[in-house]
C-alpha positions in Angstrom: 2.6 17.4 22.1 6.0 17.9 21.6 7.1 19.6 18.3 8.4 17.1 16.0 11.1 18.9 13.3 10.8 18.2 9.8 13.8 16.6 9.4 13.6 15.0 6.0 16.1 15.1 3.1 18.3 18.4 2.8 17.3 21.5 1.4 17.8 21.3 -2.3 16.8 24.2 -4.8 13.1 23.6 -6.1 13.1 22.0 -9.2 11.0 22.8 -12.5 7.2 21.5 -12.2 7.8 20.0 -15.1 11.1 18.2 -14.3 9.4 17.2 -11.2 6.1 16.2 -12.8 8.3 13.8 -15.7 10.4 12.5 -12.7 6.9 11.4 -11.0 6.0 10.1 -14.2 9.0 8.1 -14.7 8.5 6.6 -10.9 5.3 5.7 -11.5 5.4 4.3 -14.6 8.5 2.3 -14.0 6.6 1.2 -10.8 3.7 -0.1 -12.6 5.8 -1.9 -15.4 7.8 -3.6 -12.9 4.7 -5.2 -10.6 3.0 -5.9 -13.5 5.4 -7.7 -15.2 6.7 -9.8 -12.1 3.1 -10.3 -11.3 2.3 -12.0 -14.5 5.9 -14.0 -14.1 5.1 -15.1 -10.6 1.4 -16.3 -12.2 2.9 -18.4 -14.6 5.2 -19.9 -12.3 1.9 -20.2 -10.2 -0.1 -22.0 -12.7 2.8 -24.6 -14.0 3.3 -26.0 -10.2 -0.4 -25.4 -9.3 -1.1 -27.8 -13.0 1.7 -30.2 -11.8 0.3 -30.9 -8.8 -3.2 -31.2 -9.9 -1.7 -33.6 -12.7 -0.1 -35.2 -9.9 -3.2 -35.9 -7.8 -4.7 -37.5 -10.8 -6.8 -34.5 -12.1 -8.3 -34.7 -15.6 -7.4 -32.0 -18.0 -11.1 -30.0 -17.3 -10.3 -30.0 -13.3 -6.7 -28.7 -14.4 -8.2 -26.0 -16.3 -10.6 -25.3 -14.1 -8.3 -25.2 -11.5 -6.0 -22.7 -13.4 -9.1 -20.5 -13.8 -8.3 -18.2 -10.7 -5.3 -18.6 -8.1 -6.9 -19.3 -4.4 -6.7 -16.0 -1.4 -3.4 -17.5 -0.8 -1.7 -17.9 -4.3 -2.8 -14.3 -5.0 -1.5 -12.5 -1.5 2.0 -13.9 -2.6 2.2 -13.2 -6.1 1.2 -9.4 -5.2 3.8 -9.8 -2.0 7.1 -10.8 -4.6 5.6 -8.4 -7.3 5.1 -5.2 -5.0 7.4 -6.1 -2.6 10.0 -6.7 -5.0 9.5 -3.3 -6.6 9.7 -1.4 -3.8 13.3 -2.8 -2.9 14.3 -2.2 -6.4 12.9 0.6 -7.1 14.4 2.4 -3.3 18.1 1.3 -3.9 17.8 2.4 -7.7 15.6 5.8 -7.3 15.7 6.7 -3.7 17.8 5.3 -1.6 18.5 7.1 1.8 21.4 9.1 2.3 23.9 9.0 5.9 22.1 12.4 6.3 18.6 10.7 6.1 19.5 7.8 8.3 20.6 10.2 11.0 17.5 12.7 10.9 15.3 8.9 11.0 17.0 7.2 13.9 16.5 11.0 15.5 12.8 11.0 14.9 12.2 8.0 16.2 13.5 8.9 19.6 11.2 11.6 20.0 7.6 11.2 21.9 6.1 13.0 19.7 6.6 11.2 16.4 4.8 8.6 18.2 2.0 10.5 19.1 1.9 11.6 15.8 1.5 7.8 14.4 -1.4 7.0 16.8 -3.4 9.9 15.4 -2.9 9.5 12.3 -3.7 5.9 12.3 -6.9 6.8 14.3 -8.0 9.1 12.1 -7.4 7.1 8.6 -9.3 4.4 10.1 -12.3 6.3 11.5 -12.0 8.3 8.3 -12.0 4.8 6.2 -15.0 3.5 8.5 -17.0 6.4 8.5 -16.9 6.7 4.7 -17.8 2.6 4.7 -21.3 3.6 6.6 -21.8 6.9 4.7 -21.6 4.3 1.3 -24.2 2.1 3.3 -26.8 4.7 4.0 -26.3 5.9 0.0 -27.0 2.4 -1.1 -23.0 2.2 -2.6 -21.3 0.4 -0.1 -17.7 0.1 -0.9 -16.3 -3.3 -0.8 -12.5 -3.2 -1.0 -10.9 -5.6 -3.8 -8.6 -7.4 -1.3 -11.1 -7.9 1.5 -12.1 -11.5 -0.3 -9.0 -12.9 -0.1 -8.5 -11.0 3.0 -11.4 -12.5 4.9 -10.4 -16.1 3.4 -7.1 -16.3 4.4 -8.2 -14.9 8.0 -10.2 -18.1 8.8 -7.6 -20.6 6.9 -4.4 -19.3 7.8 -4.8 -16.1 10.8 -1.2 -15.9 11.5 -0.3 -15.8 8.0 -2.9 -12.9 7.7 -1.9 -10.9 10.4 1.9 -10.8 9.3 1.0 -9.9 5.9 -1.5 -7.1 6.4 0.2 -5.5 9.8 3.6 -5.9 9.1 4.3 -6.8 5.4 2.1 -4.6 3.0 3.2 -1.4 5.4 6.4 -1.9 4.9 6.6 -2.7 0.9 3.6 -0.3 0.2 5.1 2.6 2.6 8.3 2.1 0.9 6.9 2.2 -3.0 4.3 4.7 -2.4 5.8 7.2 0.3 9.6 6.9 -0.3 9.9 6.5 -3.7 6.7 8.3 -5.4 6.4 11.2 -3.1 10.1 11.2 -1.9 10.7 12.5 -5.3 8.1 15.9 -5.8 9.3 16.5 -1.9 13.0 16.5 -2.5 12.7 18.1 -5.7 10.5 20.8 -3.4 6.8 20.3 -3.9 5.5 18.7 -1.0 1.7 19.0 -1.4 2.2 18.1 -4.7 3.5 15.2 -3.9 1.1 13.9 -1.5 -1.7 14.2 -3.7 -0.2 12.6 -6.2 1.1 9.6 -4.7 -2.3 9.5 -2.6 -4.0 9.1 -5.9 -1.6 6.6 -7.2 -1.5 4.3 -4.1 -5.7 4.4 -4.2 -5.6 3.6 -7.9 -3.1 0.7 -7.1 -5.8 -0.5 -5.1 -8.9 0.2 -6.8 -8.4 0.0 -10.3 -11.8 1.8 -11.8 -13.8 -1.2 -13.6 -11.8 -3.9 -12.4 -12.4 -4.1 -9.1 -16.0 -5.2 -9.6 -17.9 -2.1 -7.6 -20.4 0.3 -9.0 -19.1 3.6 -10.1 -20.0 5.4 -6.6 -18.5 2.7 -4.4 -15.4 3.2 -6.6 -15.1 6.8 -6.1 -16.0 6.3 -2.5 -13.1 3.6 -1.9 -10.9 6.1 -4.3 -11.9 8.7 -1.9 -10.6 6.6 1.2 -7.3 5.3 -0.3 -6.1 8.8 -1.5 -7.2 10.3 2.0 -4.7 7.5 3.6 -2.1 8.1 1.3 -1.7 12.2 1.8 -1.9 11.3 5.6 0.9 9.2 5.8 3.1 11.2 3.2 1.9 14.1 5.5 3.4 11.9 8.4 6.3 11.4 6.4 7.0 14.8 6.2 6.2 16.0 9.9 8.6 13.3 11.3 11.4 12.6 9.3 11.3 9.0 9.2 9.6 6.3 7.0 9.2 4.3 10.2 6.6 6.4 11.3 4.1 6.1 8.4 4.7 2.5 8.6 3.8 2.4 12.2 0.7 4.2 11.3 -0.1 2.2 8.2 0.7 -1.1 10.2 -1.8 0.4 12.9 -4.2 1.2 10.8 -4.4 -2.4 8.7 -4.7 -4.3 12.7 -7.4 -2.1 13.7 -9.2 -3.0 10.2 -8.8 -6.3 10.9 -9.6 -6.4 14.5 -13.1 -5.1 13.2 -13.3 -7.9 10.4 -12.4 -10.5 13.2 -14.8 -9.0 15.2 -17.7 -8.8 12.9 -17.1 -12.2 11.3 -17.5 -13.7 15.1 
């Protein structure tokens, strides 16, 4: 494979570990706080709009309350898209905007064949690893069921084109911008890239599978957290290896496309 330069941010003197961890903690706390606030706000707006729609359709009070108890799959995905996408954009421009030199490195890396060979390799590795973890969990009696599996399945049967657009295009864009550029990027620039890979990978996993809230057993939750953490580490490594955020975005998209294809085949 043609070597790809590690063309990341310009070298800076390594920060003290305590300072680097404090910066990572601030970024992480901001990410969760802003996402939660936007999610709650979007949920309230959805509830008001949905209640008006139900009332206009002649629904009674009990039916309206039942309809508001749980947003449908499309509402859940749209709320997640709005809240996490907005958070990623806000924190990117506020905390970690790309410099002119970084943009130059990124454009150079995108033109290298080795970048796309690395993308394909990481995407295949993450897909096979998650498939192996699913197989292992089923054999151990703790089948892992990702929290986003049910809404994705429902959306696939009702709005397949939107499902593909969300899973393959939109989610990888905002997740890589937030978890790799903002969270991993802070520790990378501070001089702690390996620590950044590990911590940002763990936060990536916790954002997908909150222990105690995902409906899985302890064993299945541990397995899912390991899978998502491994994916986060792999995508962060790819970002550092290639020097362009487009590489983990592409690998993430390809991984999701493979998973969605298998889901479709299994459903058929």
